NURO-672913 format. One record per residue (C-alpha): residue in three letters; x, y, z. Coordinates in steps of 0.05 Angstrom, whole numbers. Layout:
BEGIN
> ALA,X,Y,Z
...
END
This chain:
BEGIN
> MET,2025,3817,2689
> SER,2044,3754,2691
> SER,2008,3701,2632
> PRO,1956,3661,2655
> SER,1968,3577,2670
> LEU,1902,3564,2613
> VAL,1863,3599,2557
> ILE,1804,3561,2534
> ILE,1786,3579,2468
> GLY,1709,3583,2457
> GLY,1665,3599,2524
> GLY,1601,3555,2503
> ASN,1567,3516,2540
> MET,1641,3453,2538
> GLY,1688,3502,2553
> ALA,1653,3538,2606
> ALA,1642,3468,2643
> LEU,1711,3447,2644
> ALA,1736,3526,2673
> ARG,1673,3512,2717
> GLY,1702,3443,2742
> LEU,1778,3472,2740
> LEU,1766,3532,2783
> SER,1730,3479,2829
> LYS,1786,3434,2830
> LYS,1855,3461,2816
> LEU,1865,3531,2786
> LYS,1847,3617,2809
> PRO,1811,3652,2777
> ALA,1877,3711,2758
> GLU,1902,3638,2730
> LEU,1855,3633,2668
> VAL,1832,3669,2610
> ILE,1772,3655,2574
> VAL,1772,3676,2493
> GLU,1703,3682,2461
> ALA,1696,3720,2398
> SER,1616,3733,2425
> ALA,1615,3794,2451
> GLU,1538,3771,2485
> ARG,1568,3716,2502
> ARG,1629,3746,2542
> LYS,1578,3782,2580
> VAL,1545,3720,2623
> LEU,1621,3696,2624
> GLN,1640,3748,2656
> ILE,1577,3742,2715
> ASP,1578,3670,2715
> PHE,1656,3676,2724
> PRO,1687,3726,2771
> GLY,1755,3747,2769
> VAL,1776,3705,2708
> GLN,1799,3741,2643
> ILE,1743,3732,2596
> VAL,1772,3767,2529
> GLU,1750,3775,2451
> GLN,1830,3762,2439
> MET,1881,3708,2448
> GLN,1933,3722,2502
> ASN,2003,3694,2519
> CYS,1993,3623,2547
> GLU,2047,3555,2551
> SER,1979,3508,2542
> ALA,1909,3517,2514
> ILE,1847,3488,2506
> ILE,1816,3491,2437
> ALA,1734,3479,2450
> VAL,1715,3517,2389
> LYS,1658,3500,2326
> PRO,1701,3449,2278
> ASN,1704,3495,2224
> ASP,1741,3546,2263
> VAL,1799,3499,2287
> VAL,1845,3523,2239
> ALA,1841,3588,2260
> VAL,1844,3582,2319
> CYS,1907,3532,2311
> SER,1944,3603,2271
> LEU,1930,3648,2337
> LEU,1968,3593,2377
> ASN,2031,3594,2330
> ASN,2046,3665,2365
> SER,2023,3660,2427
> GLY,2075,3615,2458
> VAL,2032,3555,2465
> LYS,2071,3487,2478
> GLN,2010,3442,2491
> VAL,1923,3432,2468
> LEU,1869,3393,2483
> SER,1823,3396,2432
> ILE,1752,3377,2443
> ALA,1742,3391,2379
> ALA,1688,3339,2354
> GLY,1709,3305,2284
> VAL,1782,3336,2286
> THR,1841,3296,2266
> ILE,1905,3291,2305
> ALA,1942,3300,2240
> SER,1899,3354,2230
> LEU,1907,3388,2298
> GLU,1988,3379,2291
> SER,1992,3406,2216
> ALA,1948,3472,2235
> CYS,2000,3482,2293
> GLY,2057,3473,2269
> ASN,2112,3431,2304
> SER,2124,3466,2371
> ILE,2060,3448,2397
> SER,2041,3379,2425
> VAL,1963,3355,2418
> ILE,1925,3315,2451
> ARG,1858,3301,2421
> ALA,1795,3292,2475
> MET,1722,3272,2458
> PRO,1680,3288,2520
> ASN,1606,3292,2543
> THR,1548,3335,2559
> PRO,1554,3313,2620
> ALA,1614,3350,2642
> ILE,1566,3412,2650
> VAL,1550,3372,2722
> GLY,1613,3349,2732
> GLN,1590,3282,2716
> GLY,1627,3277,2648
> ALA,1653,3212,2609
> SER,1717,3231,2564
> ALA,1771,3195,2518
> ILE,1846,3222,2502
> SER,1881,3213,2436
> ALA,1952,3238,2450
> GLY,2000,3249,2391
> GLN,2063,3234,2381
> SER,2110,3284,2414
> CYS,2063,3283,2481
> SER,2107,3266,2539
> VAL,2072,3228,2593
> GLU,2074,3289,2630
> GLN,2025,3325,2582
> ILE,1968,3263,2581
> ASN,1966,3274,2651
> TRP,1956,3341,2645
> ALA,1888,3342,2599
> LYS,1877,3286,2638
> GLU,1867,3328,2697
> ILE,1844,3372,2663
> LEU,1775,3330,2634
> GLN,1787,3300,2706
> SER,1752,3358,2735
> VAL,1687,3338,2708
> GLY,1691,3271,2702
> ILE,1725,3211,2688
> VAL,1767,3205,2635
> VAL,1797,3139,2596
> VAL,1860,3137,2541
> VAL,1843,3100,2477
> GLU,1881,3093,2409
> GLU,1853,3156,2361
> SER,1819,3091,2315
> LEU,1758,3092,2377
> LEU,1755,3167,2380
> ASP,1693,3152,2332
> THR,1660,3085,2376
> VAL,1664,3141,2443
> THR,1634,3186,2403
> GLY,1579,3146,2387
> LEU,1576,3118,2447
> SER,1594,3161,2507
> GLY,1588,3220,2468
> SER,1511,3216,2427
> GLY,1498,3173,2500
> PRO,1458,3223,2528
> ALA,1407,3233,2473
> TYR,1393,3164,2468
> VAL,1382,3173,2552
> PHE,1348,3227,2548
> LEU,1303,3201,2485
> LEU,1294,3143,2533
> ALA,1268,3187,2590
> GLU,1225,3213,2530
> ALA,1196,3159,2519
> LEU,1184,3134,2584
> ILE,1149,3202,2603
> SER,1095,3186,2529
> ALA,1084,3120,2567
> GLY,1070,3135,2644
> VAL,1020,3194,2602
> GLN,995,3151,2556
> GLN,975,3090,2619
> GLY,937,3147,2651
> LEU,986,3189,2700
> SER,997,3267,2680
> SER,1054,3287,2646
> GLU,1076,3328,2708
> ILE,1069,3268,2754
> SER,1096,3215,2698
> ASN,1162,3271,2681
> THR,1180,3270,2767
> LEU,1181,3193,2770
> VAL,1220,3191,2707
> ARG,1272,3238,2722
> GLN,1279,3207,2800
> LEU,1283,3141,2762
> LEU,1338,3150,2724
> VAL,1375,3186,2769
> GLY,1376,3127,2822
> SER,1383,3074,2778
> SER,1450,3104,2744
> ALA,1472,3132,2819
> LEU,1456,3050,2845
> LEU,1494,3023,2770
> ALA,1555,3077,2797
> GLN,1557,3060,2868
> SER,1549,2975,2866
> SER,1601,2925,2851
> GLU,1555,2871,2805
> SER,1540,2881,2738
> PRO,1488,2912,2695
> SER,1464,2857,2680
> LYS,1455,2824,2756
> LEU,1427,2891,2768
> ARG,1379,2878,2725
> GLN,1358,2810,2739
> ASN,1350,2829,2824
> VAL,1294,2875,2788
> THR,1264,2827,2746
> SER,1215,2766,2783
> PRO,1198,2711,2747
> ASN,1123,2716,2723
> GLY,1122,2788,2746
> THR,1110,2859,2712
> THR,1184,2866,2714
> ALA,1198,2808,2657
> ALA,1134,2825,2627
> GLY,1162,2887,2601
> ILE,1234,2862,2594
> ALA,1195,2809,2552
> GLU,1162,2863,2497
> LEU,1231,2910,2499
> GLN,1269,2836,2471
> SER,1215,2822,2429
> LYS,1236,2885,2399
> GLN,1309,2869,2397
> PHE,1323,2927,2444
> ALA,1403,2925,2438
> GLU,1406,2918,2369
> ILE,1367,2973,2372
> ILE,1427,3009,2401
> ALA,1468,2977,2371
> ALA,1454,2997,2311
> ALA,1443,3083,2347
> VAL,1512,3065,2362
> ARG,1531,3042,2302
> ALA,1506,3104,2259
> ALA,1534,3156,2306
> THR,1601,3111,2310
> ALA,1591,3117,2221
> ARG,1577,3193,2214
> SER,1633,3208,2262
> VAL,1689,3178,2214
> GLU,1648,3219,2156
> LEU,1653,3283,2195
> GLY,1732,3280,2207
> GLU,1743,3260,2143
END
């Protein structure tokens, strides 16, 4: 049997999301292997990905994605040295390129990425940074993988902690906003079911408008905010509570924690 085109090591949510995206865009099932240590999880993956090899042990391959927990990365890298891998894309949070290169050895080119959970539905935002030995072709290889589940930007590794604090942790900020809006609707008399339905759709619709409009977020906000109207009253209350400063502080705290985890 010929070697697969790609091995994904780790079949959790993000590993599975990348597998799903790649299979929908370019890879055939026979070209992909998912390595997963959990027998229970392997059973789920076998149902979700018919035709894909779901295995417990690493397979020989030239390209690999590391999608395991950060504490398991060094052990995984040691396996790659004996598997013919030439290029690696790591989505392990907080594991630096230097650490990856040290664990993988000189023969493996390393690219580090920070995706986010909307990749699960093909709407991810990812940033990548490449090791010194990476070629343009290898950077494009990594970009194509992540573009299968959303958009990709290239940044210096020193900025990946900021990316983590912004778009990596950002979905949780949006979900917290959704929780607060649903609760506020209930406090004003709506049923939880109706409030939940309205909030989910307002976030979907507002996100679609933001994505499709050529206008800035500021302009879109102004379009909704009539002078002395209902929205203006709500915006004034948010601004009086330093809404922008609260968001900035959240991103700053998450960025600082990402730095700490990488040290």
